[in-house]
N, C-alpha and C positions, 0 to 999 in steps of 0.2 A: 504494500500500500504506500502510495506516494502523495506528497503535497502537490497541488496543481500550480502553485505560484512559482514562477521563474523570474527573478528580479521584480520588476513592477507589473508583470503580466500574470494574469490568471488564465491558464490554457484549458481548452476543451480537447478531448482525445477520442479517437476511434481506432478500430483495427480491421484489417482485411484478411486475417487468418494466416499471414505470412509468419515463417519461423526462421530463426537463426540460432544455430547450436541448441536446438530443442527448446528454444524460448520464443514466446510471442514477440512480434514487432508491433508497436502501435504508433500512431501518428498524431500530431497536433493539427487542428483545423487551421490555425493561423499561418503556419509556414510549411506544412506537410513534411516536417522533419520526421525521421524515423527513430523511435526509441526502443531499447531492449527492455522487456519486462523484468528479466532476471536481475539487471543491474541499475535500471533507471537512467541509463546513459543514452544520449542521442548519438547515433553513428552515421547519420546522413542529414544534410540540410543545414538551414541557418543556425540551428542550435547544436550542431555537431560538437561533441566534446563536453557538453553540459550534462550534469547529473541532477535529477530530481531529488528532493529531500525525502528520504525514506521515513515513514511513520511507524510507530509500534503497531503490531497487528497480532491477533490471536486466531489461529485456525483450529477449530474444534467441531464437535457435533452440535446440532441445534439444541438437543436435549440438555447437553452440558452447559451451553451458553445461557439458555433460558433459566437454568437452575441458579447460575451465578448472577445473572442480570435479568430478573423477572420483569422489569419495566421496559425491556427492549421493544421498540417498534420495528416492524419488518415491511420492506417493500414487497408487496405480493404480486402474483401474476393471475390473470383471468383464466378460467377453466377452458376457454376457447383457444388458448395458445397451443402451439405445437407440442406434442409430448417430448420432443427432442430437448426442449428447454428444461425439462425436469431430470435429464440424464447428464452424466459427466462424459463428455465425448473422449476423454483421455483415460477412462477406466481400463480399457484393454491395454493401453500403453503402460499404465502403472502395474498392472497385474502380470504382464508378460515381457515388458521391455520392447514390444513390437507395435508399430502403428504405421498405417499408410502415409501419415504425414511426416514421419521421422525416418529418414533414410538410413541412419546409422543405428542399428538395433542393438540394444543391450541384451545380455544373456540372462533370462529369467526375470522374476519380479524386481521392480525398482525399490530402493530403500530411501528413507527420508531422514532428515535431521533438522534441527533448529539452527538457522543461519543468523548469526549476530553480525550486523553490518554497521560498523562505526567509521567515522571519517579517517581514523588512524589505522584501521585494519579490519579484517574480517576473519571470523572463526565459526566453524560449524560443529554442532554437538549432535552426532549421529544418534538416532533413537535406539539403535542396538547397544550403544554404550550407555545411554541414559537408563536403559532398562536394568543395567547392572548397578547404576549409581544414580537414582532419580533426583537427588538433591546435590547440586554442584555449586560450591563456592569457589570462584575462580578470579583471577586477575588477568586482564588482557588489554593490551594497547593503553595502559595507564588507567584503566577503568576497573573498579571492583564490580564483579558480575555474580549474580545469583540466578541459577537456572533450575527450574522445576519441571519434572515430567510426570504426567499422570497416564500410566500405561493403559488403563481401561478405556480411555477415550482418545488416546494418542494425542494428548494436548501438551505442548511444551511452551513455556514462557520464560522471559529473561527480565530481571529487575536490577536496579541499583539497590544494594542492600542497606543503604543508609537511611535513617530517619532522625530528624531533629539534630543533624550533624554528627550522629554516631552510627557505627555499623551495628546492625543487629547480630546477636550471637545465637544464630539459629541452630538448634540441636535436635532434640526429640521431635519426631514427626509421626503423624498418623494418616494413613492413606484411606480415604473413604470412597464411596461410590462416585462422588462427583467433585471431590476436592482433596487437596493435601494440606492438612492443618499442621502448622509448625509452631514450636514454642521458643520464645526468646529466653535464653538462659538468664540474662541480666534482669529482665522485668517480669518474667513468667507469663507475659502476655501471649495470646494466640493470634496467629496471622494466617489468612487464606493464601496458600501457595499459588493458586491460579489467578486470583484477582489482585493479590498484593494488598488486601485490606486488613487492617487490624480489627480483630473481632471483639476484644475486651481489653480491660485495663485502662490506664490513663490516656493512651493514644488511640482509643477506640474510634473507628471511622477514618483514621489516617490511611493514606494509600502510598505504597512505594512507587517510584517512578519506573514505568516499564520502558525497557530499552528497545531500539528499533531492530526488530528481528522478524523472521518469517520462515515458514517451512520450506525446505528446499530438497530437490532430488539429489541424493548423494552422487549418483553417477554423472551428474552434470556440473557438480561443484567446481571442479578444476577447469572446466571450459570457460567459466565466467569469472572465477576468482582464483587464478593460477598461483597466486601468492598467499591464498587464504590458509589458515591453520585448521587442523582437525583434532577435536578433543578425543582423548582416549581415557577410559576409566582406569583408575589405579588397580 
């Protein structure tokens, strides 16, 4: 997910279904520059070399999201719209690594990770590694990073672990059906691992700052971030 503002301009975008290195290309209506979805960078046109600002995003199931954020409003579709709109056209690609739209086929099902994309660098946390270690306290590119993985819903998020100028000392955790509840050793307060919200104690209602990250296909990581790091569980 990206901010639409570039300098003083707020751009509108569309796409024609083109791919580059297994990533969508989209264009802005103003200049018809071509932008790569995986990196947010324009590779052709007036904005060539410009990168859109990546925003924090959470990819999860609707049931999980609605549990965490019950007041969410949803942009709906009418029942008359094509059934194709309700299907993921890349489901076959994810399941087998093969698709008519992708000429270079992978071998077998694709795997995913949480890509942390900062101005100073990029690092991906593979789900297979997070399954071994679902709570990661890391430091990368000068930034303290706190990554949570909820295996049941394949939801991963990254936060800055600081609150009120101090780093949380997150220790004991309890994984439930729809969240990972963490305990701060210093204050004994409980925090929601997936929303970053403090659930009780003096800081109740406070929220950790979510870092700009997104789910990413592991097999395509080096194509778009050749200098990016890969997390390995200890």
